[in-house]
C-alpha positions in Angstrom: 102.2 120.7 90.1 102.4 117.1 91.3 101.5 118.1 94.8 98.4 119.9 93.6 97.3 116.8 91.6 97.9 114.6 94.7 95.8 117.0 96.8 93.0 116.9 94.2 93.0 113.1 94.1 93.0 112.9 97.9 90.1 115.3 98.1 88.1 113.3 95.5 88.8 110.0 97.3 87.7 111.5 100.7 84.5 112.8 99.2 83.8 109.4 97.6 84.5 107.6 100.9 82.3 110.0 102.8 79.4 109.3 100.5 80.0 105.6 100.7 80.2 105.5 104.5 77.1 107.7 104.8 75.1 105.2 102.7 76.5 102.3 104.5 75.8 103.9 107.9 72.1 104.1 107.0 71.7 100.8 105.1 73.5 98.4 107.4 71.7 99.3 110.6 68.4 99.1 108.7 69.2 95.5 107.8 69.8 94.7 111.5 66.6 96.5 112.5 64.6 94.4 110.1 66.0 91.3 111.7 65.6 92.6 115.3 62.0 93.9 114.8 60.3 90.7 116.0 62.5 90.6 119.1 61.8 94.3 119.9 58.0 93.7 119.4 58.2 90.8 121.8 60.1 92.8 124.5 58.2 96.1 124.1 54.9 95.6 122.3 53.8 98.5 120.2 50.2 98.3 121.4 48.2 96.7 124.1 46.3 93.5 123.2 42.6 93.6 123.9 41.0 90.6 125.6 38.3 88.9 123.6 35.6 88.8 126.3 
């Protein structure tokens, strides 16, 4: 009976950690991309600038 309870606790913990790591895997790179966006726009501009002639 104790082994079954240990198995259930382990499964719940692994499910919780999977959800947590999935959220962190999306949120943390998003924070870095927000900081890196000006650098990326400087290196590879999104659009061509038109000359005001």
